C-alpha positions as CSV (number, residue, x, y, z in Angstrom):
1,M,0.0,0.0,0.0
2,R,2.8,2.4,0.9
3,A,4.4,1.7,-2.5
4,L,1.2,2.4,-4.3
5,A,0.6,5.6,-2.3
6,A,4.1,6.7,-3.2
7,Y,3.5,5.9,-6.8
8,F,0.4,8.1,-7.0
9,Y,2.1,10.8,-5.0
10,N,4.9,11.0,-7.5
11,I,2.4,11.1,-10.4
12,C,0.5,14.0,-8.8
13,Y,3.7,15.8,-7.9
14,N,5.1,15.6,-11.4
15,R,1.8,16.7,-12.9
16,C,1.7,19.7,-10.6
17,C,5.3,20.6,-11.5
18,V,4.5,20.4,-15.2
19,S,1.4,22.5,-14.7
20,A,3.3,25.1,-12.7
21,V,6.0,25.4,-15.4
22,F,3.3,25.6,-18.1
23,F,1.4,28.4,-16.4
24,S,4.7,30.1,-15.6
25,K,5.6,30.2,-19.3
26,I,2.2,31.6,-20.2
27,L,2.6,34.3,-17.6
28,I,6.0,35.3,-19.0
29,M,4.5,35.3,-22.5
30,K,1.7,37.6,-21.4
31,R,4.1,40.0,-19.8
32,E,6.3,40.1,-23.0
33,L,3.2,40.7,-25.1
34,S,2.1,43.5,-22.8
35,K,5.6,45.1,-23.2
36,H,5.3,44.7,-27.0
37,A,1.8,46.2,-27.0
38,K,2.9,49.2,-24.9
39,R,5.9,50.0,-27.1
40,A,3.8,49.3,-30.3
41,G,1.2,51.8,-29.2
42,E,3.8,54.5,-28.6
43,I,5.4,53.9,-32.0
44,L,2.0,53.9,-33.8
45,A,1.0,57.1,-32.0
46,V,4.1,58.9,-33.4
47,L,3.7,57.5,-36.9
48,N,0.0,58.4,-37.0
49,K,1.1,62.0,-36.5
50,Q,3.8,61.7,-39.1
51,Y,1.4,60.2,-41.7
52,P,-2.1,61.5,-40.8
53,D,-3.6,61.0,-44.2
54,T,-2.3,57.6,-45.0
55,K,-4.4,55.4,-47.4
56,I,-4.1,52.8,-50.1
57,A,-2.0,54.1,-53.0
58,L,-3.7,52.0,-55.7
59,K,-6.1,53.8,-58.0
60,Y,-9.5,52.3,-59.0
61,D,-13.1,53.3,-59.6
62,N,-15.0,50.3,-58.2
63,N,-14.5,47.2,-56.1
64,I,-13.8,44.9,-59.1
65,Q,-11.0,47.2,-60.2
66,L,-9.7,47.3,-56.6
67,L,-9.5,43.5,-56.5
68,V,-7.7,43.4,-59.9
69,A,-5.3,46.2,-58.8
70,V,-4.4,44.3,-55.6
71,I,-3.8,41.1,-57.5
72,L,-1.6,43.0,-60.0
73,S,0.4,44.5,-57.1
74,A,1.9,41.2,-56.0
75,Q,5.7,41.5,-56.4
76,C,5.1,44.8,-58.2
77,T,5.2,48.4,-57.0
78,D,1.9,50.3,-56.6
79,K,3.4,53.0,-58.9
80,K,3.8,50.5,-61.7
81,V,0.3,49.1,-61.2
82,N,-1.2,52.5,-61.4
83,E,0.6,53.2,-64.6
84,V,-0.8,49.9,-66.1
85,T,-4.3,50.3,-64.8
86,E,-4.7,53.9,-66.0
87,N,-5.5,52.6,-69.5
88,L,-6.5,49.0,-68.4
89,F,-9.5,50.3,-66.3
90,K,-10.8,52.4,-69.2
91,K,-11.3,49.2,-71.1
92,Y,-12.3,46.8,-68.3
93,K,-14.8,48.1,-65.8
94,T,-16.9,45.1,-64.6
95,A,-16.4,41.5,-63.6
96,K,-17.9,40.5,-66.9
97,D,-15.4,42.7,-68.8
98,F,-12.5,41.0,-67.1
99,A,-14.0,37.5,-67.3
100,R,-14.4,37.9,-71.1
101,A,-10.9,39.3,-71.7
102,N,-8.8,37.7,-74.3
103,V,-6.0,35.9,-72.5
104,T,-3.2,36.7,-75.0
105,V,-4.2,40.4,-75.2
106,F,-4.6,40.7,-71.4
107,E,-1.2,39.2,-70.7
108,Q,0.4,41.9,-72.9
109,E,-1.7,44.6,-71.3
110,I,-0.4,43.7,-67.8
111,R,3.0,42.3,-68.8
112,S,5.0,45.0,-67.1
113,C,3.5,44.1,-63.7
114,G,5.4,40.8,-63.7
115,F,4.1,37.3,-63.4
116,Y,1.6,38.3,-66.0
117,R,0.6,34.8,-67.1
118,A,-0.4,33.7,-63.5
119,K,-2.0,37.1,-62.8
120,T,-4.0,36.9,-66.1
121,K,-5.2,33.4,-65.2
122,N,-6.3,34.4,-61.7
123,I,-7.9,37.7,-62.7
124,I,-10.0,36.2,-65.5
125,A,-11.0,33.1,-63.3
126,S,-11.8,35.2,-60.2
127,C,-13.9,37.7,-62.2
128,G,-15.7,34.8,-63.9
129,I,-16.7,33.4,-60.5
130,I,-17.7,36.8,-59.3
131,D,-19.8,37.4,-62.4
132,K,-21.6,34.0,-62.2
133,Q,-21.8,33.3,-58.5
134,Y,-21.9,36.8,-56.9
135,N,-23.9,38.8,-59.4
136,G,-20.8,40.8,-60.4
137,K,-20.0,41.9,-56.9
138,V,-16.9,41.2,-55.0
139,P,-17.7,38.9,-52.0
140,D,-17.9,40.7,-48.7
141,S,-16.7,38.0,-46.3
142,M,-13.3,36.6,-45.7
143,K,-14.5,33.0,-46.2
144,E,-15.9,33.7,-49.6
145,I,-13.3,36.0,-51.0
146,L,-10.5,33.5,-50.1
147,T,-12.1,31.0,-52.5
148,L,-11.2,33.2,-55.4
149,P,-8.1,32.3,-57.5
150,G,-5.1,34.4,-56.6
151,V,-6.6,35.8,-53.4
152,A,-4.7,35.1,-50.1
153,R,-5.2,36.9,-46.8
154,K,-3.2,40.0,-47.8
155,T,-5.3,40.6,-50.8
156,A,-8.5,39.7,-48.9
157,N,-7.7,42.2,-46.1
158,V,-6.9,45.0,-48.5
159,V,-10.1,44.5,-50.5
160,L,-12.5,43.9,-47.7
161,G,-11.2,46.9,-45.7
162,N,-11.2,49.3,-48.6
163,A,-14.4,48.1,-50.3
164,Y,-16.6,47.4,-47.4
165,G,-14.9,48.7,-44.2
166,I,-14.7,45.1,-43.1
167,V,-11.6,44.5,-40.9
168,E,-10.8,40.9,-40.0
169,G,-7.0,41.1,-40.0
170,I,-3.9,43.1,-41.0
171,A,-2.7,43.1,-44.6
172,V,1.0,42.1,-44.5
173,D,3.0,43.2,-47.6
174,T,6.8,43.5,-48.0
175,H,6.9,46.8,-46.2
176,V,4.8,45.7,-43.2
177,R,6.8,42.5,-42.9
178,R,10.1,44.4,-43.0
179,L,9.1,47.1,-40.5
180,A,7.4,44.6,-38.1
181,Q,10.7,42.6,-38.0
182,R,13.0,45.7,-37.7
183,M,10.8,47.2,-34.9
184,G,11.0,43.9,-33.0
185,F,7.3,43.1,-33.1
186,V,7.8,39.7,-34.8
187,E,10.5,37.2,-35.5
188,Q,8.4,35.3,-38.1
189,E,9.0,35.2,-41.9
190,D,5.6,33.7,-42.9
191,P,3.1,36.6,-43.6
192,V,0.2,34.7,-42.0
193,K,2.1,34.2,-38.7
194,I,3.3,37.8,-38.8
195,E,-0.3,38.9,-39.2
196,Q,-1.3,36.8,-36.2
197,D,1.4,38.3,-34.1
198,L,0.5,41.8,-35.1
199,M,-3.1,41.2,-34.3
200,A,-2.2,40.1,-30.8
201,I,-0.1,43.3,-30.2
202,F,-2.3,46.0,-31.8
203,P,-6.0,46.6,-30.9
204,K,-8.5,45.9,-33.6
205,K,-9.3,49.6,-34.1
206,D,-5.8,50.1,-35.4
207,W,-5.6,47.1,-37.8
208,F,-6.8,48.8,-41.0
209,K,-4.7,52.0,-40.8
210,L,-1.7,50.2,-39.5
211,T,-0.9,48.6,-42.8
212,Y,-0.8,51.9,-44.7
213,T,1.0,53.8,-41.9
214,L,3.8,51.2,-42.0
215,I,3.9,51.2,-45.8
216,D,4.3,55.0,-45.9
217,H,7.0,54.9,-43.3
218,G,8.7,52.1,-45.1
219,R,8.7,54.0,-48.3
220,A,9.9,57.3,-46.8
221,V,12.3,56.3,-44.0
222,C,12.6,52.6,-43.1
223,K,13.7,51.6,-46.6
224,A,15.0,48.4,-48.0
225,P,17.8,47.5,-47.8
226,T,19.1,50.3,-45.6
227,P,16.8,52.3,-43.2
228,K,17.3,56.0,-42.6
229,C,17.4,55.6,-38.8
230,E,19.0,59.0,-38.3
231,E,15.7,60.5,-39.8
232,C,13.3,58.1,-38.0
233,P,11.0,59.7,-35.4
234,V,10.7,56.3,-33.6
235,A,14.3,55.3,-33.7
236,K,14.6,55.4,-29.9
237,L,11.7,52.9,-29.6
238,C,13.0,50.6,-32.3
239,P,15.7,47.9,-31.6
240,T,17.1,48.4,-35.1
241,G,17.3,52.2,-34.6
242,I,18.9,51.8,-31.2
243,K,21.5,49.5,-32.5
244,R,22.4,51.4,-35.7
245,L,22.6,54.8,-33.9
246,G,24.3,53.5,-30.8
247,L,21.6,54.8,-28.5
248,K,21.5,53.9,-24.8
249,T,17.7,53.7,-24.7
250,K,16.2,50.5,-23.4
251,F,12.6,49.3,-23.5
């Protein structure tokens, strides 16, 4: 009986130790997240003053054209997309217009945006689905819009936010990823995981504007490959800025 009692005691003791370690790690993670959130809020407050009128740079006249522009912007600058769509959108205005586009002709019309064959295929296919299944209107839910060819979470977040004011996440492009890493918000490389981490740090009310604020700062100051930390208004709050400028600031 004593041996049996000792056996069960050891089991319970070990389980309690495991639970204590587990909850201790959770507590540490919550504290770290709280620190990140506080510093992130301070950074965003400064950047909001720096870029008060930030918004999407892509030009379009309706939600279908918005979707097409965002698909075209993959691995391409917004400036180049706007150059291409200036004439493209005079010719194609509705989902039906894009769905009926001649593949060979359309490929040449968007060629300078890069990956033109894949983009042509996805745009024509997506607009065909929208025309037939959604009465020519871009789907207004994350679940539905993600079923469209060529549409991942970044595109979905941009379109839903700008077309319908629906914010279910944070659009992570190359600028957002670069700044989130440099500012020490994330250590991830995968855009979906970066989005999840940013959503845990920033309150939902900031999600939509955050993307465009970081994009503007990335274009103006926190450039790739070399950031202009000496000109950055949040350098003292940023681990990259602190390191590059040799500051004594700690956070």
